[in-house]
C-alpha positions as a Markdown table, in Angstrom:
| # | Residue | x | y | z |
|---|---|---|---|---|
| 1 | Unk | -17.3 | 27.0 | -33.4 |
| 2 | Unk | -13.6 | 25.9 | -32.3 |
| 3 | Unk | -12.3 | 29.4 | -31.9 |
| 4 | Unk | -15.2 | 30.5 | -29.6 |
| 5 | Unk | -14.6 | 27.5 | -27.6 |
| 6 | Unk | -11.4 | 28.5 | -27.1 |
| 7 | Unk | -12.1 | 31.3 | -26.4 |
| 8 | Unk | -14.9 | 30.8 | -23.9 |
| 9 | Unk | -12.4 | 28.1 | -22.0 |
| 10 | Unk | -9.7 | 31.8 | -21.9 |
| 11 | Unk | -13.0 | 33.6 | -20.3 |
| 12 | Unk | -13.7 | 30.5 | -17.9 |
| 13 | Unk | -9.7 | 30.4 | -16.8 |
| 14 | Unk | -9.1 | 34.5 | -16.2 |
| 15 | Unk | -12.4 | 34.0 | -14.2 |
| 16 | Unk | -11.0 | 31.2 | -12.5 |
| 17 | Unk | -7.8 | 32.8 | -11.4 |
| 18 | Unk | -9.5 | 35.8 | -10.4 |
| 19 | Unk | -11.8 | 33.9 | -7.5 |
| 20 | Unk | -9.7 | 33.7 | -4.0 |
| 21 | Unk | -8.3 | 29.8 | -2.9 |
| 22 | Unk | -9.9 | 27.9 | -0.3 |
| 23 | Unk | -6.5 | 27.4 | 1.1 |
| 24 | Unk | -3.1 | 29.1 | -0.1 |
| 25 | Unk | 0.5 | 27.3 | 0.8 |
| 26 | Unk | 2.7 | 29.9 | 1.0 |
| 27 | Unk | 6.6 | 29.8 | -0.2 |
| 28 | Unk | 7.0 | 26.0 | 0.8 |
| 29 | Unk | 9.6 | 24.0 | -1.4 |
| 30 | Unk | 7.2 | 22.4 | -4.0 |
| 31 | Unk | 8.3 | 19.1 | -5.2 |
| 32 | Unk | 6.9 | 17.4 | -8.2 |
| 33 | Unk | 8.9 | 13.9 | -8.9 |
| 34 | Unk | 6.4 | 13.7 | -12.0 |
| 35 | Unk | 7.9 | 16.8 | -13.3 |
| 36 | Unk | 11.0 | 17.3 | -11.7 |
| 37 | Unk | 9.8 | 20.8 | -10.2 |
| 38 | Unk | 11.7 | 21.6 | -7.0 |
| 39 | Unk | 11.5 | 25.6 | -6.4 |
| 40 | Unk | 9.9 | 27.5 | -4.1 |
| 41 | Unk | 5.9 | 28.5 | -5.3 |
| 42 | Unk | 2.6 | 28.8 | -3.3 |
| 43 | Unk | 0.4 | 26.6 | -4.1 |
| 44 | Unk | -3.7 | 27.2 | -4.2 |
| 45 | Unk | -6.1 | 25.1 | -3.6 |
| 46 | Unk | -9.8 | 25.1 | -4.9 |
| 47 | Unk | -12.5 | 22.3 | -4.5 |
| 48 | Unk | -10.3 | 19.6 | -3.6 |
| 49 | Unk | -8.1 | 20.1 | -5.9 |
| 50 | Unk | -5.0 | 21.8 | -6.5 |
| 51 | Unk | -5.5 | 24.9 | -8.6 |
| 52 | Unk | -2.5 | 26.8 | -9.0 |
| 53 | Unk | 1.4 | 26.6 | -8.1 |
| 54 | Unk | 2.7 | 29.9 | -8.8 |
| 55 | Unk | 6.1 | 31.8 | -8.9 |
| 56 | Unk | 3.9 | 34.6 | -7.9 |
| 57 | Unk | 2.3 | 35.4 | -4.3 |
| 58 | Unk | -1.7 | 33.6 | -4.5 |
| 59 | Unk | -4.4 | 35.1 | -2.0 |
| 60 | Unk | -6.6 | 32.6 | -0.4 |
| 61 | Unk | -9.6 | 32.7 | 2.5 |
| 62 | Unk | -6.9 | 30.7 | 4.4 |
| 63 | Unk | -3.0 | 31.1 | 3.7 |
| 64 | Unk | -0.6 | 29.3 | 5.7 |
| 65 | Unk | 3.4 | 30.0 | 5.6 |
| 66 | Unk | 5.2 | 26.7 | 4.8 |
| 67 | Unk | 8.7 | 28.7 | 4.5 |
| 68 | Unk | 11.3 | 26.0 | 5.2 |
| 69 | Unk | 9.5 | 23.0 | 4.7 |
| 70 | Unk | 8.6 | 21.2 | 1.9 |
| 71 | Unk | 5.3 | 20.5 | 0.4 |
| 72 | Unk | 5.0 | 17.1 | -1.7 |
| 73 | Unk | 2.2 | 15.0 | -3.0 |
| 74 | Unk | 0.7 | 12.7 | -0.2 |
| 75 | Unk | 2.3 | 9.5 | 0.1 |
| 76 | Unk | 0.5 | 6.5 | -1.5 |
| 77 | Unk | 0.9 | 3.3 | 0.9 |
| 78 | Unk | -0.4 | 0.2 | -1.8 |
| 79 | Unk | 0.5 | -2.0 | 1.1 |
| 80 | Unk | -2.1 | -1.2 | 4.1 |
| 81 | Unk | -3.7 | -3.9 | 6.6 |
| 82 | Unk | -4.3 | -1.0 | 8.9 |
| 83 | Unk | -7.7 | 0.6 | 7.4 |
| 84 | Unk | -9.5 | 2.0 | 10.6 |
| 85 | Unk | -9.8 | 5.7 | 11.9 |
| 86 | Unk | -7.3 | 4.8 | 14.7 |
| 87 | Unk | -4.5 | 3.2 | 11.9 |
| 88 | Unk | -5.4 | 6.3 | 9.3 |
| 89 | Unk | -4.4 | 8.6 | 12.0 |
| 90 | Unk | -0.6 | 6.7 | 12.7 |
| 91 | Unk | -0.8 | 6.9 | 8.6 |
| 92 | Unk | -1.7 | 10.5 | 8.2 |
| 93 | Unk | 1.1 | 11.5 | 10.4 |
| 94 | Unk | 3.7 | 9.8 | 8.7 |
| 95 | Unk | 2.4 | 11.6 | 6.0 |
| 96 | Unk | -0.1 | 9.3 | 4.1 |
| 97 | Unk | -3.0 | 10.6 | 2.2 |
| 98 | Unk | -4.0 | 6.9 | 0.4 |
| 99 | Unk | -3.5 | 3.9 | 2.0 |
| 100 | Unk | -4.9 | 0.5 | 0.1 |
| 101 | Unk | -5.7 | -2.9 | 0.7 |
| 102 | Unk | -4.1 | -4.3 | -2.0 |
| 103 | Unk | -2.0 | -8.0 | -1.3 |
| 104 | Unk | -4.5 | -9.8 | 0.4 |
| 105 | Unk | -7.7 | -8.0 | -0.4 |
| 106 | Unk | -11.3 | -8.0 | 0.5 |
| 107 | Unk | -14.1 | -10.9 | 0.3 |
| 108 | Unk | -17.1 | -8.7 | -0.3 |
| 109 | Unk | -15.5 | -5.4 | -2.0 |
| 110 | Unk | -19.2 | -3.5 | -1.9 |
| 111 | Unk | -20.0 | -3.9 | 1.9 |
| 112 | Unk | -16.1 | -3.2 | 2.6 |
| 113 | Unk | -16.3 | 0.3 | 0.8 |
| 114 | Unk | -19.7 | 1.0 | 1.9 |
| 115 | Unk | -18.4 | 0.5 | 5.8 |
| 116 | Unk | -15.8 | 2.8 | 5.3 |
| 117 | Unk | -18.1 | 6.0 | 3.7 |
| 118 | Unk | -17.8 | 8.7 | 5.5 |
| 119 | Unk | -15.8 | 7.8 | 8.2 |
| 120 | Unk | -12.2 | 7.7 | 6.5 |
| 121 | Unk | -9.5 | 10.0 | 7.4 |
| 122 | Unk | -7.7 | 9.5 | 4.0 |
| 123 | Unk | -8.6 | 7.7 | 0.9 |
| 124 | Unk | -9.0 | 4.2 | 0.5 |
| 125 | Unk | -9.3 | 1.3 | -1.7 |
| 126 | Unk | -9.0 | -2.5 | -1.9 |
| 127 | Unk | -8.5 | -5.6 | -4.1 |
| 128 | Unk | -10.8 | -8.3 | -4.8 |
| 129 | Unk | -9.6 | -11.6 | -2.3 |
| 130 | Unk | -8.5 | -14.3 | -4.3 |
| 131 | Unk | -8.3 | -16.4 | -1.2 |
| 132 | Unk | -11.7 | -15.7 | -0.3 |
| 133 | Unk | -12.7 | -16.2 | -4.2 |
| 134 | Unk | -11.1 | -19.5 | -4.2 |
| 135 | Unk | -13.3 | -20.7 | -1.1 |
| 136 | Unk | -16.4 | -20.5 | -2.9 |
| 137 | Unk | -15.1 | -22.7 | -5.5 |
| 138 | Unk | -14.8 | -25.6 | -2.9 |
| 139 | Unk | -18.6 | -27.2 | -2.3 |
| 140 | Unk | -17.8 | -28.5 | 0.9 |
| 141 | Unk | -17.0 | -25.2 | 2.2 |
| 142 | Unk | -20.7 | -23.6 | 0.9 |
| 143 | Unk | -22.7 | -24.2 | 4.1 |
| 144 | Unk | -19.9 | -22.8 | 6.4 |
| 145 | Unk | -18.8 | -19.7 | 4.0 |
| 146 | Unk | -20.9 | -16.3 | 5.2 |
| 147 | Unk | -21.8 | -18.0 | 9.0 |
| 148 | Unk | -21.4 | -14.8 | 11.7 |
| 149 | Unk | -20.3 | -18.0 | 14.2 |
| 150 | Unk | -18.5 | -20.9 | 13.1 |
| 151 | Unk | -17.9 | -24.3 | 15.4 |
| 152 | Unk | -14.6 | -25.5 | 16.6 |
| 153 | Unk | -15.1 | -28.2 | 13.4 |
| 154 | Unk | -16.0 | -25.8 | 10.6 |
| 155 | Unk | -12.8 | -23.4 | 11.9 |
| 156 | Unk | -10.6 | -26.5 | 11.5 |
| 157 | Unk | -12.1 | -27.2 | 7.9 |
| 158 | Unk | -12.0 | -24.1 | 7.1 |
| 159 | Unk | -8.4 | -24.1 | 8.0 |
| 160 | Unk | -8.0 | -27.1 | 6.6 |
| 161 | Unk | -8.7 | -25.5 | 3.3 |
| 162 | Unk | -5.5 | -23.5 | 2.7 |
| 163 | Unk | -4.0 | -26.8 | 2.0 |
| 164 | Unk | -6.2 | -27.8 | -0.9 |
| 165 | Unk | -6.4 | -27.2 | -4.4 |
| 166 | Unk | -9.6 | -26.0 | -6.1 |
| 167 | Unk | -10.6 | -28.5 | -8.8 |
| 168 | Unk | -10.0 | -27.7 | -12.0 |
| 169 | Unk | -13.7 | -27.8 | -13.0 |
| 170 | Unk | -14.6 | -25.3 | -10.8 |
| 171 | Unk | -12.5 | -22.9 | -11.2 |
| 172 | Unk | -15.0 | -20.8 | -13.0 |
| 173 | Unk | -16.8 | -20.5 | -9.9 |
| 174 | Unk | -13.4 | -19.1 | -8.4 |
| 175 | Unk | -13.1 | -16.5 | -11.5 |
| 176 | Unk | -17.2 | -15.8 | -11.4 |
| 177 | Unk | -16.2 | -14.4 | -7.9 |
| 178 | Unk | -12.9 | -12.1 | -8.9 |
| 179 | Unk | -15.2 | -10.6 | -11.6 |
| 180 | Unk | -17.9 | -9.9 | -9.0 |
| 181 | Unk | -15.4 | -8.2 | -6.8 |
| 182 | Unk | -13.9 | -6.0 | -10.1 |
| 183 | Unk | -17.6 | -4.9 | -10.7 |
| 184 | Unk | -17.9 | -3.7 | -7.3 |
| 185 | Unk | -14.9 | -1.3 | -7.6 |
| 186 | Unk | -11.9 | -3.7 | -6.8 |
| 187 | Unk | -8.5 | -2.5 | -7.7 |
| 188 | Unk | -7.4 | -5.8 | -9.1 |
| 189 | Unk | -6.9 | -9.2 | -7.1 |
| 190 | Unk | -5.2 | -10.1 | -4.3 |
| 191 | Unk | -3.5 | -13.1 | -4.5 |
| 192 | Unk | -1.5 | -13.8 | -1.0 |
| 193 | Unk | -1.3 | -17.4 | -1.7 |
| 194 | Unk | 2.0 | -17.9 | 0.2 |
| 195 | Unk | -0.9 | -18.2 | 3.0 |
| 196 | Unk | -2.8 | -20.5 | 1.0 |
| 197 | Unk | -0.1 | -23.8 | -0.3 |
| 198 | Unk | -2.8 | -25.9 | -1.8 |
| 199 | Unk | -3.1 | -23.5 | -4.4 |
| 200 | Unk | -1.4 | -25.3 | -7.4 |
| 201 | Unk | 0.7 | -24.1 | -10.1 |
| 202 | Unk | -2.4 | -24.4 | -12.3 |
| 203 | Unk | -4.5 | -22.4 | -10.1 |
| 204 | Unk | -2.3 | -19.3 | -10.5 |
| 205 | Unk | -2.1 | -19.8 | -14.0 |
| 206 | Unk | -6.0 | -19.6 | -14.5 |
| 207 | Unk | -5.9 | -16.2 | -12.4 |
| 208 | Unk | -3.5 | -15.0 | -14.1 |
| 209 | Unk | -5.4 | -15.8 | -17.5 |
| 210 | Unk | -8.1 | -14.5 | -16.3 |
| 211 | Unk | -6.9 | -11.2 | -15.6 |
| 212 | Unk | -4.2 | -11.0 | -18.7 |
| 213 | Unk | -7.2 | -9.9 | -21.4 |
| 214 | Unk | -8.7 | -7.0 | -19.2 |
| 215 | Unk | -5.3 | -6.0 | -18.0 |
| 216 | Unk | -6.6 | -6.6 | -14.1 |
| 217 | Unk | -3.5 | -6.0 | -11.9 |
| 218 | Unk | -2.8 | -8.9 | -9.6 |
| 219 | Unk | -1.0 | -7.8 | -6.3 |
| 220 | Unk | 0.6 | -10.9 | -4.8 |
| 221 | Unk | 2.5 | -12.5 | -2.2 |
| 222 | Unk | 4.6 | -15.4 | -3.2 |
| 223 | Unk | 4.3 | -18.7 | -2.5 |
| 224 | Unk | 7.6 | -18.7 | -0.7 |
| 225 | Unk | 10.3 | -16.7 | 0.1 |
| 226 | Unk | 12.7 | -18.0 | -2.5 |
| 227 | Unk | 13.7 | -17.6 | -5.7 |
| 228 | Unk | 11.7 | -19.9 | -7.6 |
| 229 | Unk | 8.5 | -18.3 | -6.4 |
| 230 | Unk | 9.7 | -15.1 | -7.8 |
| 231 | Unk | 10.1 | -17.1 | -11.3 |
| 232 | Unk | 6.7 | -18.9 | -11.2 |
| 233 | Unk | 4.7 | -15.4 | -10.8 |
| 234 | Unk | 7.3 | -13.5 | -13.3 |
| 235 | Unk | 6.8 | -16.5 | -15.7 |
| 236 | Unk | 2.6 | -16.4 | -15.3 |
| 237 | Unk | 2.9 | -12.4 | -16.3 |
| 238 | Unk | 5.0 | -12.6 | -19.3 |
| 239 | Unk | 2.4 | -15.6 | -20.4 |
| 240 | Unk | -0.7 | -14.0 | -19.9 |
| 241 | Unk | 0.0 | -10.2 | -20.0 |
| 242 | Unk | -1.9 | -9.6 | -17.0 |
| 243 | Unk | 0.1 | -6.9 | -15.1 |
| 244 | Unk | 1.9 | -7.9 | -11.7 |
| 245 | Unk | 2.9 | -6.5 | -8.5 |
| 246 | Unk | 5.2 | -8.2 | -6.5 |
| 247 | Unk | 4.7 | -7.1 | -2.7 |
| 248 | Unk | 7.4 | -6.8 | 0.2 |
| 249 | Unk | 10.3 | -8.0 | -2.4 |
| 250 | Unk | 12.6 | -7.2 | 1.0 |
| 251 | Unk | 10.9 | -10.5 | 3.2 |
| 252 | Unk | 9.8 | -12.6 | -0.1 |
| 253 | Unk | 13.7 | -12.3 | -1.0 |
| 254 | Unk | 15.7 | -12.6 | 2.3 |
| 255 | Unk | 19.0 | -12.9 | 1.5 |
| 256 | Unk | 18.3 | -13.8 | -2.2 |
| 257 | Unk | 17.3 | -10.1 | -2.9 |
| 258 | Unk | 19.9 | -9.0 | -5.9 |
| 259 | Unk | 18.7 | -12.4 | -7.9 |
| 260 | Unk | 14.9 | -11.6 | -7.3 |
| 261 | Unk | 15.9 | -7.7 | -8.1 |
| 262 | Unk | 18.2 | -9.0 | -11.7 |
| 263 | Unk | 14.8 | -11.2 | -12.1 |
| 264 | Unk | 12.6 | -7.9 | -12.1 |
| 265 | Unk | 14.4 | -5.8 | -13.9 |
| 266 | Unk | 15.6 | -8.6 | -16.6 |
| 267 | Unk | 11.4 | -9.0 | -17.2 |
| 268 | Unk | 10.9 | -5.5 | -17.0 |
| 269 | Unk | 13.6 | -5.2 | -20.2 |
| 270 | Unk | 11.6 | -7.8 | -21.5 |
| 271 | Unk | 8.4 | -5.5 | -21.6 |
| 272 | Unk | 6.5 | -7.4 | -19.0 |
| 273 | Unk | 4.5 | -5.6 | -16.5 |
| 274 | Unk | 5.9 | -6.5 | -13.0 |
| 275 | Unk | 6.8 | -4.2 | -10.0 |
| 276 | Unk | 7.6 | -4.3 | -6.7 |
| 277 | Unk | 7.7 | -2.9 | -3.1 |
| 278 | Unk | 9.7 | -3.2 | -0.1 |
| 279 | Unk | 9.6 | -1.4 | 3.4 |
| 280 | Unk | 12.5 | -0.5 | 5.4 |
| 281 | Unk | 12.5 | -2.2 | 8.4 |
| 282 | Unk | 14.5 | -5.6 | 9.3 |
| 283 | Unk | 11.6 | -7.4 | 10.8 |
| 284 | Unk | 8.2 | -9.2 | 8.9 |
| 285 | Unk | 5.0 | -9.6 | 11.0 |
| 286 | Unk | 1.8 | -12.0 | 10.6 |
| 287 | Unk | 0.1 | -14.2 | 12.6 |
| 288 | Unk | 1.7 | -17.6 | 13.8 |
| 289 | Unk | -1.0 | -19.4 | 13.2 |
| 290 | Unk | -0.4 | -19.2 | 9.5 |
| 291 | Unk | 1.4 | -21.5 | 7.5 |
| 292 | Unk | 4.3 | -19.6 | 7.2 |
| 293 | Unk | 5.3 | -21.7 | 10.5 |
| 294 | Unk | 4.4 | -24.8 | 9.2 |
| 295 | Unk | 7.2 | -27.4 | 10.1 |
| 296 | Unk | 10.5 | -27.0 | 8.8 |
| 297 | Unk | 9.6 | -22.8 | 9.1 |
| 298 | Unk | 13.3 | -22.6 | 11.0 |
| 299 | Unk | 15.6 | -24.2 | 8.0 |
| 300 | Unk | 13.2 | -21.8 | 5.4 |
| 301 | Unk | 13.5 | -18.6 | 7.1 |
| 302 | Unk | 17.0 | -18.9 | 8.8 |
| 303 | Unk | 15.1 | -18.0 | 11.9 |
| 304 | Unk | 15.4 | -19.2 | 15.6 |
| 305 | Unk | 13.0 | -19.2 | 18.5 |
| 306 | Unk | 14.2 | -16.3 | 19.7 |
| 307 | Unk | 13.8 | -14.0 | 16.5 |
| 308 | Unk | 10.0 | -13.9 | 17.2 |
| 309 | Unk | 8.3 | -11.5 | 19.2 |
| 310 | Unk | 4.9 | -11.4 | 20.2 |
| 311 | Unk | 3.2 | -8.3 | 19.3 |
| 312 | Unk | 1.0 | -7.7 | 22.2 |
| 313 | Unk | 3.7 | -8.1 | 25.1 |
| 314 | Unk | 6.8 | -8.0 | 23.2 |
| 315 | Unk | 8.2 | -11.3 | 24.7 |
| 316 | Unk | 10.6 | -13.5 | 22.7 |
| 317 | Unk | 9.7 | -17.0 | 22.2 |
| 318 | Unk | 11.3 | -20.6 | 22.9 |
| 319 | Unk | 10.4 | -24.0 | 22.0 |
| 320 | Unk | 7.7 | -24.3 | 24.1 |
| 321 | Unk | 6.1 | -21.0 | 24.1 |
| 322 | Unk | 6.0 | -21.0 | 20.6 |
| 323 | Unk | 3.8 | -24.3 | 20.6 |
| 324 | Unk | 1.6 | -22.4 | 22.8 |
| 325 | Unk | 0.8 | -19.3 | 20.7 |
| 326 | Unk | 1.0 | -21.4 | 17.4 |
| 327 | Unk | -2.3 | -23.4 | 18.8 |
| 328 | Unk | -4.0 | -20.2 | 19.8 |
| 329 | Unk | -2.9 | -17.9 | 16.9 |
| 330 | Unk | -2.0 | -13.9 | 17.4 |
| 331 | Unk | 0.3 | -11.2 | 15.5 |
| 332 | Unk | 4.1 | -11.7 | 16.1 |
| 333 | Unk | 6.8 | -9.8 | 14.8 |
| 334 | Unk | 9.6 | -11.9 | 12.6 |
| 335 | Unk | 13.7 | -10.7 | 13.0 |
| 336 | Unk | 14.6 | -12.2 | 10.0 |
| 337 | Unk | 16.6 | -9.1 | 7.7 |
| 338 | Unk | 19.8 | -8.3 | 7.3 |
| 339 | Unk | 20.4 | -3.9 | 7.0 |
| 340 | Unk | 22.2 | -4.3 | 4.0 |
| 341 | Unk | 19.1 | -5.9 | 2.2 |
| 342 | Unk | 16.7 | -3.3 | 3.2 |
| 343 | Unk | 19.4 | -0.7 | 2.0 |
| 344 | Unk | 19.5 | -2.6 | -1.5 |
| 345 | Unk | 16.1 | -2.5 | -1.7 |
| 346 | Unk | 16.1 | 1.1 | -0.9 |
| 347 | Unk | 19.1 | 2.1 | -3.4 |
| 348 | Unk | 17.0 | -0.2 | -6.1 |
| 349 | Unk | 15.3 | 2.8 | -8.2 |
| 350 | Unk | 12.3 | 0.5 | -9.6 |
| 351 | Unk | 11.7 | -0.7 | -6.4 |
| 352 | Unk | 8.8 | 1.5 | -4.8 |
| 353 | Unk | 8.0 | 2.2 | -0.8 |
| 354 | Unk | 4.7 | 0.6 | 0.3 |
| 355 | Unk | 4.3 | -0.3 | 4.5 |
| 356 | Unk | 2.7 | -3.4 | 5.0 |
| 357 | Unk | 1.3 | -1.6 | 8.0 |
| 358 | Unk | -0.6 | -4.2 | 10.4 |
| 359 | Unk | -3.6 | -3.7 | 11.9 |
| 360 | Unk | -3.6 | -1.0 | 14.6 |
| 361 | Unk | -2.7 | -2.4 | 17.9 |
| 362 | Unk | -0.6 | -0.8 | 20.4 |
| 363 | Unk | 2.7 | -3.0 | 20.1 |
| 364 | Unk | 2.1 | -3.4 | 16.5 |
| 365 | Unk | 5.2 | -3.7 | 13.9 |
| 366 | Unk | 6.6 | 0.2 | 13.8 |
| 367 | Unk | 6.2 | 0.0 | 9.8 |
| 368 | Unk | 2.6 | 0.4 | 10.7 |
| 369 | Unk | 3.3 | 4.3 | 11.6 |
| 370 | Unk | 6.9 | 4.9 | 10.5 |
| 371 | Unk | 7.4 | 3.6 | 7.3 |
| 372 | Unk | 7.6 | 6.9 | 5.2 |
| 373 | Unk | 9.2 | 8.9 | 7.4 |
| 374 | Unk | 11.7 | 6.6 | 8.4 |
| 375 | Unk | 12.6 | 6.4 | 4.4 |
| 376 | Unk | 13.5 | 10.1 | 4.3 |
| 377 | Unk | 14.8 | 10.5 | 8.0 |
| 378 | Unk | 16.9 | 7.6 | 7.9 |
| 379 | Unk | 17.6 | 6.5 | 3.9 |
| 380 | Unk | 17.9 | 10.1 | 2.6 |
| 381 | Unk | 18.9 | 12.3 | 4.9 |
| 382 | Unk | 21.0 | 10.3 | 7.2 |
| 383 | Unk | 22.5 | 8.0 | 4.7 |
| 384 | Unk | 22.4 | 9.2 | 1.4 |
| 385 | Unk | 21.6 | 6.0 | -0.3 |
| 386 | Unk | 18.9 | 8.3 | -2.1 |
| 387 | Unk | 18.3 | 11.9 | -3.0 |
| 388 | Unk | 15.6 | 13.6 | -1.4 |
| 389 | Unk | 13.3 | 13.5 | -5.0 |
| 390 | Unk | 14.1 | 9.9 | -5.6 |
| 391 | Unk | 12.8 | 9.1 | -2.3 |
| 392 | Unk | 9.3 | 10.9 | -2.8 |
| 393 | Unk | 8.8 | 9.5 | -6.0 |
| 394 | Unk | 9.1 | 6.0 | -4.6 |
| 395 | Unk | 5.7 | 6.8 | -2.5 |
| 396 | Unk | 3.9 | 9.0 | -4.9 |
| 397 | Unk | 4.0 | 9.2 | -8.6 |
| 398 | Unk | 5.4 | 5.5 | -8.7 |
| 399 | Unk | 2.3 | 4.1 | -6.6 |
| 400 | Unk | -0.1 | 6.5 | -8.7 |
| 401 | Unk | 1.8 | 5.2 | -12.0 |
| 402 | Unk | 1.1 | 1.1 | -11.0 |
| 403 | Unk | -2.7 | 2.0 | -10.1 |
| 404 | Unk | -3.4 | 4.1 | -13.5 |
| 405 | Unk | -4.2 | 1.0 | -15.4 |
| 406 | Unk | -7.1 | -0.1 | -12.8 |
| 407 | Unk | -8.4 | 3.2 | -11.8 |
| 408 | Unk | -8.8 | 7.0 | -13.6 |
| 409 | Unk | -8.4 | 8.3 | -10.2 |
| 410 | Unk | -4.8 | 7.4 | -9.7 |
| 411 | Unk | -4.1 | 9.9 | -12.7 |
| 412 | Unk | -5.0 | 12.6 | -10.4 |
| 413 | Unk | -3.0 | 11.2 | -7.5 |
| 414 | Unk | 1.0 | 11.4 | -6.5 |
| 415 | Unk | 1.3 | 14.9 | -8.0 |
| 416 | Unk | 1.7 | 18.6 | -7.0 |
| 417 | Unk | 0.1 | 20.0 | -10.4 |
| 418 | Unk | -2.6 | 22.1 | -11.3 |
| 419 | Unk | -5.5 | 19.9 | -11.7 |
| 420 | Unk | -4.4 | 17.2 | -9.2 |
| 421 | Unk | -6.3 | 16.3 | -6.1 |
| 422 | Unk | -5.4 | 18.1 | -3.1 |
| 423 | Unk | -3.7 | 15.2 | -1.4 |
| 424 | Unk | -0.7 | 17.2 | 0.3 |
| 425 | Unk | 1.8 | 16.4 | 2.8 |
| 426 | Unk | 4.3 | 19.3 | 4.2 |
| 427 | Unk | 7.2 | 18.5 | 6.1 |
| 428 | Unk | 10.5 | 19.4 | 7.7 |
| 429 | Unk | 13.5 | 18.0 | 5.9 |
| 430 | Unk | 15.5 | 18.4 | 8.6 |
| 431 | Unk | 13.3 | 17.1 | 11.3 |
| 432 | Unk | 11.2 | 14.2 | 9.6 |
| 433 | Unk | 12.3 | 10.5 | 11.5 |
| 434 | Unk | 9.9 | 7.8 | 12.7 |
| 435 | Unk | 9.7 | 7.3 | 16.3 |
| 436 | Unk | 8.1 | 3.6 | 16.5 |
| 437 | Unk | 10.2 | 1.1 | 17.7 |
| 438 | Unk | 9.6 | -3.2 | 18.3 |
| 439 | Unk | 10.1 | -2.0 | 22.0 |
| 440 | Unk | 7.5 | 0.5 | 22.8 |
| 441 | Unk | 3.7 | 1.2 | 21.7 |
| 442 | Unk | 3.1 | 3.0 | 18.4 |
| 443 | Unk | 3.6 | 6.8 | 18.1 |
| 444 | Unk | 3.5 | 9.7 | 15.3 |
| 445 | Unk | 6.2 | 10.1 | 13.4 |
| 446 | Unk | 8.1 | 13.8 | 13.6 |
| 447 | Unk | 8.4 | 16.6 | 11.1 |
| 448 | Unk | 5.5 | 16.0 | 9.0 |
| 449 | Unk | 3.7 | 19.3 | 9.6 |
| 450 | Unk | 0.5 | 19.6 | 7.7 |
| 451 | Unk | -1.7 | 16.6 | 5.8 |
| 452 | Unk | -4.0 | 17.6 | 3.6 |
| 453 | Unk | -6.7 | 14.5 | 2.0 |
| 454 | Unk | -8.9 | 16.3 | -0.9 |
| 455 | Unk | -8.3 | 19.9 | 0.2 |
| 456 | Unk | -9.0 | 19.0 | 3.7 |
| 457 | Unk | -6.7 | 19.1 | 6.7 |
| 458 | Unk | -6.6 | 16.3 | 8.7 |
| 459 | Unk | -3.1 | 17.4 | 10.1 |
| 460 | Unk | -2.6 | 20.4 | 11.1 |
| 461 | Unk | 0.6 | 22.3 | 12.8 |
| 462 | Unk | 1.3 | 18.6 | 13.7 |
| 463 | Unk | -1.6 | 17.5 | 15.7 |
| 464 | Unk | -5.1 | 15.4 | 14.4 |
| 465 | Unk | -7.6 | 17.6 | 13.4 |
| 466 | Unk | -10.8 | 16.0 | 14.9 |
| 467 | Unk | -14.3 | 15.3 | 13.5 |
| 468 | Unk | -13.2 | 15.4 | 9.7 |
| 469 | Unk | -13.1 | 12.3 | 7.3 |
| 470 | Unk | -12.4 | 13.7 | 4.0 |
| 471 | Unk | -11.1 | 10.3 | 2.7 |
| 472 | Unk | -12.8 | 9.1 | 0.0 |
| 473 | Unk | -12.5 | 5.8 | -2.8 |
| 474 | Unk | -10.2 | 4.8 | -5.0 |
| 475 | Unk | -12.3 | 2.7 | -7.4 |
| 476 | Unk | -11.5 | 0.3 | -10.1 |
| 477 | Unk | -12.3 | 1.0 | -13.9 |
| 478 | Unk | -14.9 | -2.0 | -14.2 |
| 479 | Unk | -17.1 | -0.7 | -11.6 |
């Protein structure tokens, strides 16, 4: 019986090879960071998957000559707040084929996924929001949550909740809300407790204890830009077995980045499942009304008013304009890091690349459009901080492997191999670079020639393909 099945599989395989491919990318430099393949090959796509990677020429209904270009797995962005079609266009021109909202997460996972169905240029997914879940565990907010419009008093009440602890007696409500999101397809838990300082050490530990037994990953913006904040979450991960991913290690470490990287590496060597990421810019971005700018921020962050730039106008602040913007809210860019800190993060083998890209706006932080091209242009080609294969590894197979514990779909991402999803970035290694700056509006990266998502072109010959939406959701294994 086994011999019969093997023979049938052989016949089917032979028949498949004889069929024309939907698309053939011909004569490119195929680079697959998982296997180390770095050679000229033809790549045949069929039915949204990679069907062949061949030394011999392949034929297809559409054949594209990509000689002289790199054919790589599409880039996976674990940290993208831009989740609209407009944001996706800039991401696609940066080689991104999957952009996930994992740091903050979303309050209603099922609703969020349904809203994007059939409308996404690239693949998408999200964690369940710890922040939203903790609000549900505060009885006094029961009449506020879910309302379409809030009064000024209700808005103040909601803002004050950032500074309040969850009563330990109500933790079951919080964890039930987390479980609900996981059951709806969340890719783990988004824990941005740096933005709600009322969360106690006990609350954070209890969430880790909830996540540990089912190996549910926690993606965290730690509670402060210091070593102690890193030690808290790494200790909780070690104590509970919960997988941990620390977002933007560059901005959360500042001048302590070497110490923090040593801490992460040491934990990894002791068997703790902890990973981290960085973006290749010296400025951060957030809402000026957030708790990051609570009194004492200049001392904590080593910043001045002049280091703050208003996203919408480009204006640099002073004491008077800071107070005005602080009271009304809005996105700002924070010039707070040194180039050598970023280079250290890029040079460290276990640090992945992720953008922390902001929602689309003309003056948004350039990381929203240029993160991955900047790594390949500046840190690989120009500065030689890492090899091209190493740069690709940080943005393809490493994030895919981080996701495999929560979604089976990740096993087909981040790879340029037969059977993998046909998420592919084709770029010119001599030309790829970011073009977006802190002074001008967002702009597409250069050198990204073709991008395919699930076998369909979303960028072709450097131009956005209009009228297509091949992006699909990555869903967690609890759904």
